[in-house]
C-alpha positions in Angstrom: 91.3 -82.3 126.9 88.3 -81.1 124.9 87.0 -79.2 128.0 90.2 -77.4 128.5 90.4 -76.5 124.8 86.8 -75.2 125.0 87.6 -73.2 128.2 90.7 -71.7 126.5 88.6 -70.7 123.4 86.0 -69.0 125.7 88.7 -67.2 127.6 90.3 -66.0 124.4 87.0 -64.9 123.0 86.2 -62.9 126.1 89.6 -61.4 126.2 89.3 -60.4 122.6 86.0 -58.8 123.3 87.4 -56.9 126.2 90.4 -55.7 124.2 88.1 -54.7 121.3 85.9 -52.7 123.6 88.9 -51.0 125.2 90.7 -50.3 121.9 90.5 -46.8 120.6 91.2 -46.8 116.8 92.6 -43.3 117.0 95.3 -44.4 119.5 96.1 -47.4 117.2 96.5 -45.2 114.2 98.7 -42.8 116.1 100.9 -45.7 117.3 101.2 -47.0 113.7 102.2 -43.5 112.5 104.8 -43.2 115.2 106.3 -46.6 114.1 106.4 -45.5 110.5 108.1 -42.3 111.6 110.7 -44.4 113.4 111.3 -46.5 110.3 111.6 -43.3 108.2 114.1 -41.9 110.7 116.2 -45.1 110.5 116.3 -44.9 106.7 117.3 -41.2 106.9 120.0 -42.1 109.4 121.2 -44.8 107.1 121.5 -42.3 104.2 123.4 -39.9 106.4 125.8 -42.7 107.5 126.2 -43.8 103.9 127.1 -40.2 102.8 129.5 -39.8 105.8 131.3 -43.1 104.9 131.4 -42.1 101.2 133.0 -38.7 102.1 135.6 -40.5 104.2 136.6 -42.7 101.3 136.5 -39.7 99.0 138.9 -37.9 101.3 141.1 -41.0 101.4 141.0 -41.2 97.6 142.0 -37.5 97.4 145.0 -38.2 99.6 146.0 -41.2 97.4 145.7 -39.0 94.3 148.0 -36.5 95.9 150.4 -39.3 96.7 150.3 -40.5 93.1 151.1 -36.9 92.0 153.9 -36.7 94.5 155.4 -40.1 93.6 155.3 -39.2 89.9 157.2 -35.9 90.7 159.7 -37.8 92.8 160.3 -40.3 89.9 161.1 -37.4 87.5 163.4 -35.8 90.0 165.2 -39.1 90.5 165.7 -39.4 86.7 167.0 -35.9 86.6 169.5 -36.8 89.2 170.5 -40.0 87.4 169.0 -42.2 90.1 167.0 -44.7 88.1 166.7 -47.0 91.1 164.9 -44.2 93.0 162.8 -43.4 90.0 161.9 -47.1 89.7 160.9 -47.3 93.4 158.8 -44.1 93.1 157.0 -45.5 90.1 156.4 -48.8 91.8 154.8 -47.0 94.7 152.8 -44.9 92.2 151.4 -48.1 90.7 150.4 -49.4 94.1 148.7 -46.1 94.8 146.9 -46.2 91.5 145.6 -49.7 92.3 144.5 -48.5 95.7 142.9 -45.4 94.2 141.0 -47.6 91.7 139.6 -49.7 94.6 138.6 -46.6 96.4 136.9 -45.2 93.3 135.0 -48.4 92.9 133.9 -48.3 96.5 132.8 -44.7 96.1 130.9 -45.6 93.0 129.2 -48.5 94.7 128.3 -46.3 97.7 126.9 -43.6 95.5 124.6 -46.2 93.9 123.6 -47.4 97.4 123.0 -43.8 98.4 120.8 -43.3 95.4 118.8 -46.4 96.3 118.4 -45.3 99.9 117.4 -41.8 98.8 114.7 -43.2 96.5 113.6 -45.6 99.3 113.5 -42.6 101.7 111.4 -40.5 99.3 109.0 -43.4 98.8 108.7 -44.1 102.5 108.3 -40.4 103.1 105.4 -40.3 100.6 103.8 -43.3 102.2 104.1 -41.8 105.7 102.6 -38.5 104.6 99.8 -40.4 102.9 99.2 -42.5 106.0 99.2 -39.4 108.1 96.5 -37.7 106.0 94.5 -40.9 105.9 95.0 -41.3 109.7 93.6 -37.8 110.3 90.6 -38.4 108.1 89.8 -41.7 109.8 90.2 -40.1 113.2 87.9 -37.3 112.2 85.4 -39.8 110.9 85.6 -41.9 114.0 85.2 -38.9 116.2 82.1 -37.8 114.1 80.7 -41.3 114.3 81.3 -41.4 118.1 79.5 -38.1 118.4 76.6 -39.4 116.3 76.4 -42.4 118.6 76.3 -40.2 121.7 73.7 -38.0 120.1 71.7 -41.0 119.1 71.9 -42.4 122.6 70.8 -39.1 124.0 67.9 -38.8 121.6 66.9 -42.4 122.4 66.8 -41.5 126.1 64.8 -38.4 125.3 62.4 -40.4 123.1 61.8 -42.9 126.0 61.3 -40.0 128.4 59.0 -38.2 126.0 57.0 -41.4 125.5 56.4 -41.5 129.3 55.5 -37.8 129.2 53.1 -38.5 126.3 51.4 -41.2 128.3 51.1 -38.9 131.2 49.6 -36.1 129.0 47.2 -38.6 127.4 46.0 -39.7 130.8 45.6 -36.1 131.9 43.6 -35.4 128.8 41.4 -38.4 129.3 40.7 -37.4 132.9 39.9 -33.8 131.8 37.5 -35.2 129.1 35.8 -37.4 131.8 35.4 -34.4 134.2 34.0 -32.2 131.4 31.6 -35.0 130.4 30.5 -35.4 134.0 30.1 -31.6 134.5 28.0 -31.5 131.3 25.8 -34.3 132.5 25.2 -32.6 135.8 24.2 -29.3 134.0 21.9 -31.3 131.8 20.2 -33.0 134.8 19.8 -29.6 136.5 18.2 -28.0 133.5 15.7 -30.9 133.1 14.8 -30.7 136.7 16.1 -34.2 137.7 18.5 -32.4 140.1 17.7 -29.3 142.1 20.1 -26.4 141.7 20.1 -24.9 145.2 22.3 -22.0 144.1 20.2 -21.1 141.1 16.9 -19.1 140.8 13.4 -20.8 141.2 11.7 -22.4 138.3 8.7 -20.9 136.5 6.1 -23.0 138.4 7.4 -21.9 141.8 7.3 -18.3 140.7 3.7 -18.6 139.4 2.6 -20.3 142.6 4.2 -17.6 144.8 2.6 -14.9 142.7 -0.8 -16.5 143.1 -0.4 -16.7 146.9 0.5 -13.0 147.0 -2.5 -12.0 144.8 -4.9 -14.0 147.0 -3.7 -12.3 150.1 -4.1 -8.9 148.6 -7.7 -9.7 147.4 -8.7 -11.0 150.8 -7.4 -7.8 152.6 -9.3 -5.6 150.1 -12.5 -7.5 150.6 -12.1 -7.2 154.4 -11.7 -3.4 154.1 -14.8 -3.1 151.8 -17.1 -5.3 153.8 -16.3 -4.0 157.3 -15.9 -6.2 160.3 -18.7 -8.7 159.4 -17.2 -10.6 156.6 -13.6 -9.6 157.3 -11.0 -11.7 158.9 -10.1 -11.0 162.5 -7.5 -8.3 162.6 -4.5 -8.8 164.6 -4.3 -7.2 168.1 -2.1 -4.4 166.9 -4.6 -3.5 164.2 -7.5 -3.3 166.8 -5.5 -0.9 169.0 -4.9 1.4 165.9 -8.6 1.5 165.2 -9.4 2.3 168.8 -7.1 5.2 168.8 -8.7 6.5 165.6 -12.2 6.3 167.2 -11.0 8.3 170.2 -9.6 11.0 168.0 -12.9 11.3 166.1 -15.0 11.6 169.4 -12.7 14.4 170.7 -13.2 16.3 167.5 -17.0 16.1 167.6 -17.3 17.3 171.2 
């Protein structure tokens, strides 16, 4: 028995949760307002029916008054004709009509009091319905605004999560960029200190000096060879010997 009771409680709680999530307060407020309008219409209909019934009784009372007047006139006519019996009969009917008229007047008075009560109740109910309508619209507007705020908050939450991922990606990119810059700076420093050779750059000062010395030595040796003749000079290449032979032949032709 306890297990079934617990299961029933769980089912009811889940159903209440489902209904609560599915319920729209704006629809509930509109439904309550419609019910109040129905009540107000019923009260107004009651007032109209009361007024209609009162008018019927008033019409009936008016006819009874006319009958009283007519019976009183008939009694006078009967007396003028020396018909006391007819006059007595007319007066008796007049008394009955007066009694009926008194009852009708009492009913009319009571109905007027009820009509006044219903009218006051209708006015109060109308005021309450109008106040509820205004409050309903305010609550609906507040609920709509709150709902919009929740949606905006949810959207901002999603954007915040996405931006956090983007921030992490940007941070990783910045870290990699800093690492690459540091590595490039280290390579430049090693090249400048000579630890690494820069094959694309110019020669260093030592290499330039050595190259200049080699060129100077070559020039000096050639000058010394020209000044000292063929004894102390280095052997000329074959092309140079042919040039010298042609020069000697030209000199000999000029002397002869």
